[in-house]
C-alpha positions as CSV (number, residue, x, y, z in Angstrom):
1,M,-9.8,-79.7,216.2
2,E,-10.7,-76.7,214.0
3,N,-11.1,-76.5,210.2
4,R,-7.6,-75.9,208.8
5,V,-6.2,-74.4,205.6
6,Y,-2.7,-75.1,204.3
7,Y,-1.0,-73.1,201.6
8,G,1.7,-74.0,199.1
9,E,2.6,-74.4,195.4
10,Y,3.4,-77.3,193.1
11,S,5.3,-77.3,189.8
12,L,3.1,-77.8,186.7
13,K,4.7,-81.1,186.2
14,H,3.5,-82.2,189.7
15,W,0.0,-80.9,189.1
16,I,-0.2,-83.0,185.9
17,T,1.0,-86.1,187.8
18,L,-1.6,-85.5,190.5
19,V,-4.4,-85.3,187.9
20,L,-3.4,-88.2,185.7
21,R,-2.9,-90.5,188.7
22,R,-6.2,-89.3,190.2
23,N,-4.6,-88.1,193.4
24,I,-6.8,-85.1,193.0
25,I,-10.3,-85.5,191.4
26,L,-13.4,-83.4,190.6
27,P,-16.5,-83.6,192.9
28,K,-19.5,-85.0,191.1
29,Y,-21.3,-81.6,191.2
30,Q,-18.5,-79.8,189.3
31,R,-19.5,-78.3,185.9
32,Y,-18.0,-79.4,182.6
33,F,-14.9,-77.9,181.2
34,V,-15.9,-74.6,179.5
35,W,-12.8,-72.8,178.5
36,N,-12.1,-72.3,174.8
37,E,-8.8,-73.0,173.1
38,N,-7.7,-69.3,173.3
39,K,-8.1,-69.3,177.1
40,V,-5.9,-72.3,177.4
41,K,-3.2,-70.6,175.3
42,N,-3.6,-67.4,177.4
43,L,-3.0,-69.3,180.6
44,I,0.2,-70.8,179.3
45,D,1.3,-67.4,178.1
46,A,0.6,-66.0,181.6
47,F,3.0,-68.7,183.1
48,R,5.6,-67.8,180.5
49,S,5.5,-64.1,181.3
50,Q,5.5,-64.8,185.1
51,Q,2.0,-63.3,185.7
52,F,-0.1,-64.0,188.8
53,I,-2.3,-67.1,188.4
54,P,-5.0,-67.5,191.1
55,P,-4.3,-70.6,193.3
56,V,-6.3,-73.8,193.1
57,T,-8.5,-74.8,196.1
58,I,-8.4,-78.4,197.1
59,G,-10.4,-80.1,199.9
60,A,-9.7,-83.2,201.9
61,F,-12.8,-85.5,202.0
62,N,-13.2,-88.7,203.9
63,S,-15.8,-91.1,202.5
64,N,-16.3,-94.6,203.9
65,G,-12.8,-94.5,205.3
66,E,-11.3,-93.5,202.0
67,N,-9.5,-90.1,201.7
68,K,-10.1,-88.1,198.6
69,N,-8.7,-84.8,197.5
70,L,-11.3,-82.7,195.6
71,I,-10.7,-79.8,193.3
72,L,-13.2,-77.3,194.6
73,D,-12.0,-74.3,192.5
74,G,-9.6,-74.3,189.6
75,Q,-10.9,-77.0,187.4
76,Q,-10.5,-74.9,184.3
77,R,-6.9,-74.0,185.1
78,V,-5.7,-77.4,186.1
79,T,-7.5,-79.1,183.2
80,S,-5.9,-76.5,180.8
81,I,-2.4,-77.4,182.0
82,V,-3.1,-81.1,181.4
83,L,-4.5,-80.4,177.9
84,A,-1.5,-78.2,177.1
85,H,0.9,-81.0,178.2
86,L,-1.0,-83.5,176.0
87,D,-1.3,-81.1,173.1
88,L,-5.0,-81.9,172.9
89,F,-8.2,-79.8,173.1
90,P,-11.8,-81.0,173.4
91,D,-13.0,-79.0,170.4
92,V,-16.7,-79.2,169.6
93,Q,-16.4,-78.9,165.8
94,T,-13.8,-81.6,165.7
95,Y,-16.1,-83.8,167.8
96,R,-19.1,-83.1,165.5
97,K,-17.1,-84.1,162.4
98,A,-16.1,-87.3,164.2
99,V,-19.7,-88.1,165.0
100,E,-20.8,-87.4,161.4
101,K,-18.1,-89.7,160.1
102,F,-19.1,-92.4,162.6
103,A,-22.7,-92.0,161.4
104,N,-21.7,-92.3,157.8
105,D,-19.7,-95.4,158.5
106,N,-22.4,-97.2,160.5
107,D,-25.9,-98.1,159.3
108,D,-27.3,-98.8,162.7
109,D,-29.4,-95.7,163.8
110,D,-29.4,-96.9,167.4
111,N,-25.6,-97.1,167.6
112,D,-24.6,-94.1,169.7
113,P,-20.9,-93.3,169.1
114,C,-20.5,-92.2,172.8
115,D,-21.6,-95.6,174.0
116,D,-19.0,-98.2,174.7
117,D,-16.3,-95.5,174.8
118,Q,-16.2,-95.3,171.0
119,L,-16.1,-91.5,171.3
120,D,-15.7,-89.1,174.3
121,N,-18.7,-86.8,174.4
122,I,-17.1,-83.3,174.1
123,L,-20.4,-81.6,174.8
124,E,-20.3,-83.0,178.3
125,W,-16.6,-83.1,179.0
126,N,-14.2,-82.9,181.9
127,V,-10.7,-84.2,182.5
128,S,-11.9,-87.5,183.8
129,R,-12.6,-88.5,180.2
130,L,-8.8,-88.5,179.7
131,T,-7.8,-90.0,183.1
132,D,-10.2,-92.9,182.2
133,R,-7.9,-93.5,179.1
134,G,-4.6,-93.7,181.0
135,K,-2.2,-92.4,183.6
136,S,0.5,-91.0,181.3
137,K,0.7,-88.9,178.2
138,E,1.7,-91.8,176.0
139,E,-1.0,-94.1,177.4
140,I,-3.7,-91.5,176.9
141,L,-2.6,-90.5,173.4
142,N,-2.6,-94.2,172.4
143,N,-6.1,-94.8,173.8
144,I,-8.1,-91.8,172.8
145,P,-10.5,-92.3,169.9
146,K,-9.2,-91.3,166.5
147,N,-10.2,-87.7,165.4
148,N,-12.1,-87.2,168.7
149,Y,-9.9,-84.3,169.9
150,K,-8.2,-81.4,168.2
151,Y,-4.4,-81.6,168.3
152,T,-2.6,-78.4,169.4
153,T,1.0,-77.2,169.2
154,L,1.8,-75.7,172.6
155,S,4.5,-78.3,173.1
156,L,5.4,-77.7,176.7
157,S,8.9,-78.7,177.5
158,D,9.9,-80.6,180.7
159,E,11.9,-77.6,181.7
160,F,8.8,-75.3,181.4
161,L,6.7,-77.8,183.5
162,E,9.4,-78.2,186.2
163,N,10.2,-74.5,186.6
164,N,6.7,-73.0,186.6
165,F,4.5,-73.2,189.7
166,L,0.8,-72.9,190.6
167,G,-0.3,-72.2,194.1
168,F,-3.0,-74.0,196.2
169,S,-5.1,-73.8,199.3
170,Y,-5.7,-77.1,200.9
171,L,-8.8,-77.3,203.2
172,V,-9.1,-79.9,205.9
173,P,-12.4,-79.9,207.8
174,K,-12.4,-80.5,211.5
175,T,-14.8,-83.5,211.2
176,S,-14.7,-86.9,209.7
177,D,-18.5,-87.1,209.6
178,E,-19.5,-87.3,206.0
179,N,-22.6,-85.2,206.2
180,E,-20.8,-82.4,208.0
181,Q,-18.0,-82.5,205.5
182,Q,-20.6,-82.3,202.7
183,R,-22.2,-79.2,204.2
184,Y,-18.8,-77.6,204.7
185,Y,-17.7,-78.1,201.1
186,S,-21.0,-77.1,199.6
187,S,-20.8,-73.8,201.4
188,V,-17.1,-73.4,200.3
189,F,-18.0,-74.1,196.7
190,R,-20.8,-71.5,196.6
191,N,-18.7,-68.8,198.2
192,I,-15.7,-69.2,195.9
193,N,-15.3,-66.4,193.4
194,V,-11.7,-66.2,192.3
195,H,-11.5,-65.6,188.6
196,G,-13.8,-68.4,188.0
197,E,-16.3,-68.8,185.1
198,P,-19.7,-67.3,186.0
199,L,-22.1,-70.1,187.1
200,L,-25.7,-70.4,185.9
201,P,-28.2,-70.7,188.8
202,Q,-28.6,-74.4,188.1
203,E,-24.8,-74.9,188.2
204,S,-24.4,-73.0,191.4
205,R,-27.3,-74.8,193.1
206,A,-25.8,-78.1,192.1
207,S,-23.2,-77.8,194.9
208,L,-26.0,-78.3,197.4
209,Y,-26.8,-81.7,195.8
210,F,-23.5,-82.8,197.3
211,L,-25.2,-82.7,200.7
212,D,-26.9,-86.0,200.0
213,Q,-25.5,-87.8,197.0
214,D,-28.3,-90.4,197.2
215,L,-30.7,-87.7,196.0
216,V,-28.7,-86.4,193.1
217,Q,-30.4,-88.5,190.6
218,L,-33.8,-87.2,191.7
219,F,-32.8,-83.6,191.8
220,S,-31.1,-83.8,188.4
221,P,-31.9,-87.1,186.6
222,E,-30.0,-88.2,183.5
223,F,-33.2,-88.1,181.4
224,S,-33.7,-84.4,182.1
225,K,-30.9,-83.8,179.6
226,K,-33.3,-85.0,176.9
227,L,-36.0,-82.5,177.9
228,L,-34.6,-79.5,176.2
229,L,-35.8,-75.9,176.2
230,K,-35.0,-73.5,173.3
231,S,-34.0,-70.1,174.6
232,F,-32.4,-67.3,172.5
233,N,-31.1,-69.8,169.9
234,H,-29.6,-72.0,172.5
235,E,-30.8,-75.3,174.0
236,T,-30.8,-75.8,177.7
237,K,-31.8,-78.9,179.7
238,S,-34.9,-78.7,181.8
239,D,-34.7,-77.7,185.4
240,F,-36.1,-80.8,187.1
241,L,-35.6,-79.5,190.6
242,R,-37.9,-76.6,189.7
243,Y,-40.7,-79.0,189.0
244,L,-40.1,-81.0,192.2
245,S,-40.1,-77.9,194.5
246,L,-43.2,-76.2,192.9
247,L,-45.2,-79.4,192.9
248,S,-44.2,-80.2,196.5
249,Q,-45.8,-77.0,197.7
250,Y,-48.8,-77.6,195.5
251,H,-49.2,-81.1,196.9
252,K,-49.0,-79.9,200.5
253,N,-51.5,-77.1,200.1
254,G,-53.7,-78.5,197.4
255,D,-53.9,-74.9,196.1
256,E,-51.8,-73.5,193.2
257,K,-52.5,-69.9,194.4
258,K,-50.1,-70.4,197.4
259,V,-47.2,-71.8,195.3
260,A,-44.0,-69.7,195.7
261,R,-45.9,-66.9,197.4
262,S,-43.5,-64.2,198.6
263,Y,-40.7,-65.6,196.5
264,K,-41.3,-63.6,193.4
265,Q,-37.8,-62.0,193.2
266,R,-35.9,-64.8,194.9
267,M,-36.8,-68.1,193.3
268,E,-33.3,-69.5,193.8
269,S,-33.8,-69.2,197.5
270,Y,-37.1,-71.1,197.1
271,Y,-35.3,-74.0,195.3
272,E,-32.5,-74.1,197.8
273,E,-35.0,-74.2,200.7
274,Y,-36.6,-77.2,199.0
275,I,-33.2,-79.0,198.7
276,Y,-32.5,-78.5,202.4
277,T,-36.0,-79.6,203.3
278,A,-35.6,-82.8,201.2
279,I,-32.1,-83.7,202.5
280,N,-32.9,-83.1,206.1
281,N,-36.5,-84.5,205.8
282,D,-37.8,-81.6,207.7
283,D,-41.6,-81.1,208.1
284,S,-41.6,-77.9,206.1
285,A,-44.4,-75.4,206.3
286,I,-43.9,-74.8,202.6
287,F,-43.1,-78.2,201.1
288,G,-44.2,-80.7,203.7
289,R,-42.1,-83.7,204.6
290,F,-40.0,-85.3,201.8
291,T,-40.7,-88.9,203.0
292,D,-44.4,-88.3,202.8
293,I,-43.9,-88.4,199.0
294,F,-40.9,-90.7,198.8
295,K,-41.1,-93.2,201.6
296,D,-37.7,-93.9,203.1
297,K,-36.3,-91.5,200.5
298,A,-36.9,-94.3,197.9
299,Y,-37.7,-92.6,194.6
300,E,-36.1,-94.9,192.0
301,E,-39.2,-96.9,191.0
302,K,-41.4,-93.8,190.5
303,L,-38.7,-92.0,188.6
304,A,-38.2,-95.0,186.3
305,R,-42.0,-95.0,185.6
306,L,-41.9,-91.3,184.8
307,E,-39.0,-91.8,182.4
308,Q,-40.8,-94.6,180.7
309,A,-44.0,-92.5,180.3
310,L,-42.0,-89.5,178.9
311,N,-40.4,-91.9,176.4
312,D,-43.7,-93.6,175.4
313,L,-45.4,-90.2,175.0
314,G,-42.6,-88.9,172.8
315,Y,-41.7,-86.1,175.2
316,F,-38.0,-86.3,174.9
317,K,-37.5,-83.4,172.5
318,T,-36.8,-79.6,172.3
319,Y,-39.6,-77.4,173.5
320,N,-40.0,-73.9,172.0
321,S,-41.0,-72.1,175.2
322,I,-41.2,-72.4,179.0
323,I,-45.0,-72.3,178.5
324,E,-44.9,-75.4,176.3
325,I,-42.6,-77.5,178.5
326,D,-44.4,-76.6,181.7
327,T,-47.8,-77.5,180.3
328,Y,-46.4,-80.9,179.1
329,L,-44.6,-81.7,182.3
330,F,-46.3,-80.4,185.4
331,G,-49.3,-82.8,185.4
332,L,-47.3,-85.8,184.3
333,I,-44.7,-85.4,187.0
334,Y,-47.3,-84.7,189.6
335,Y,-49.5,-87.8,189.0
336,I,-46.6,-90.2,188.7
337,L,-44.1,-89.0,191.3
338,F,-46.4,-87.4,193.9
339,L,-49.6,-89.5,193.6
340,G,-48.0,-92.7,192.4
341,K,-50.6,-93.0,189.6
342,T,-50.2,-94.9,186.3
343,I,-50.7,-92.9,183.1
344,R,-52.4,-94.4,180.1
345,V,-50.2,-93.9,177.1
346,D,-52.1,-95.9,174.5
347,S,-53.4,-92.7,172.8
348,P,-50.6,-90.2,173.0
349,N,-52.0,-88.0,170.1
350,E,-55.1,-87.3,172.1
351,I,-53.2,-86.0,175.2
352,I,-50.8,-84.0,173.0
353,E,-53.7,-82.4,171.1
354,K,-55.2,-81.2,174.5
355,L,-51.9,-79.9,175.7
356,D,-51.1,-78.1,172.5
357,M,-54.5,-76.4,172.6
358,K,-53.9,-75.3,176.1
359,V,-50.4,-74.0,175.1
360,E,-52.0,-71.9,172.4
361,D,-54.6,-70.5,174.9
362,F,-51.8,-69.4,177.2
363,K,-49.8,-67.8,174.3
364,N,-52.9,-66.0,173.1
365,T,-52.9,-64.1,176.4
366,T,-50.4,-61.3,175.7
367,S,-49.2,-60.9,179.2
368,H,-48.6,-64.6,179.5
369,Q,-46.7,-64.7,176.3
370,K,-44.5,-61.7,177.2
371,N,-44.0,-62.6,180.9
372,P,-44.3,-66.4,181.3
373,N,-42.3,-66.3,184.6
374,N,-45.0,-64.2,186.3
375,L,-46.1,-66.3,189.3
376,G,-49.7,-65.9,188.4
377,H,-49.1,-67.4,184.9
378,L,-46.9,-70.1,186.4
379,R,-49.7,-71.1,188.8
380,N,-52.1,-71.3,185.9
381,R,-49.8,-73.7,184.0
382,I,-49.6,-75.9,187.1
383,K,-53.3,-76.0,187.6
384,D,-54.3,-76.6,184.0
385,S,-51.6,-79.1,183.3
386,I,-52.7,-81.2,186.2
387,S,-56.3,-80.9,185.1
388,I,-55.6,-82.1,181.6
389,Y,-53.8,-85.2,182.8
390,R,-56.5,-86.2,185.3
391,Y,-58.5,-88.0,182.6
392,L,-55.4,-90.1,181.7
393,I,-55.1,-91.7,185.1
394,T,-55.9,-95.4,185.1
395,N,-59.5,-96.0,186.2
396,E,-60.2,-92.3,186.5
397,K,-62.2,-90.1,184.2
398,E,-61.9,-86.4,183.4
């Protein structure tokens, strides 16, 4: 049996039914919904004027005997059709007003409005937020939190939904082996480029996490969303896999000077090679063997200790530069995850003072300040961060 591809088209009404009944779903690695309201309107106008709309790509995936149909490409289009049908839009400003109102109406500082489904988090949103609320338009509209979404007026008629069509490609891999299917779909996802939204390197790389879902929470743990980096007036979450890969090579060689050597212009290839090494547990000449660090691929206990240390030290915050966040994190991650050490957190001000002094030293070097991604400067941050944390290790002195 060979890999097969089937082609066809469904009415917009049928697409909506497939989504709301969860007959088609998003893979875990898919990005959030990113289209703005104007793009949704333009898509509907394109249907009305009979313009060409790129087809959706769906893949059949068999997991533990259960068949799933995954949306590999076309999330933005399919989600927009559902939103237009519901006359809803996940508008950030509307959401922020709802959060502010919630805060004003509740005195408990620890009460997060996104907990317990009180509000849907529009900043991290995809269509599953709506399918969790119901399987029909009426059920969803009755169950969504008040003022959580912006109401629109596209008002699509049944006739419009029944008489307009969107094409699809349906992929069926030749194998039922889960690992082989994961490899196949990861390569498909990364090769798709049909009028899609441009992916950031982290987003594109995330498709490879699909190769071993058990490692997703290590490659991109939830708490990494609370380690933020300020860049050009925007905040982005830390790239945790970057720390894992760089420190893996440092740990194997015991020498920061060899880290990422010959990868200056192709760091994404470096990170991808680490992912493949970890998933396959290869004895890599660059990174070593994954299970030498995480025996039996068990990382949860170490990761929990790292999260606790980050919290106790007050590290969940926004960092002003890559120099600052690297200096804070490299040593801490190395000693807890790679060496299994315990960090003393009884005097956080002392360690923070040392780290801040080192950050200022780095920034006072003009070339480091202007080109922090230079591999020489990166290696210095690895070396000095690890050196600073050495004295915090239990029963170990500087």
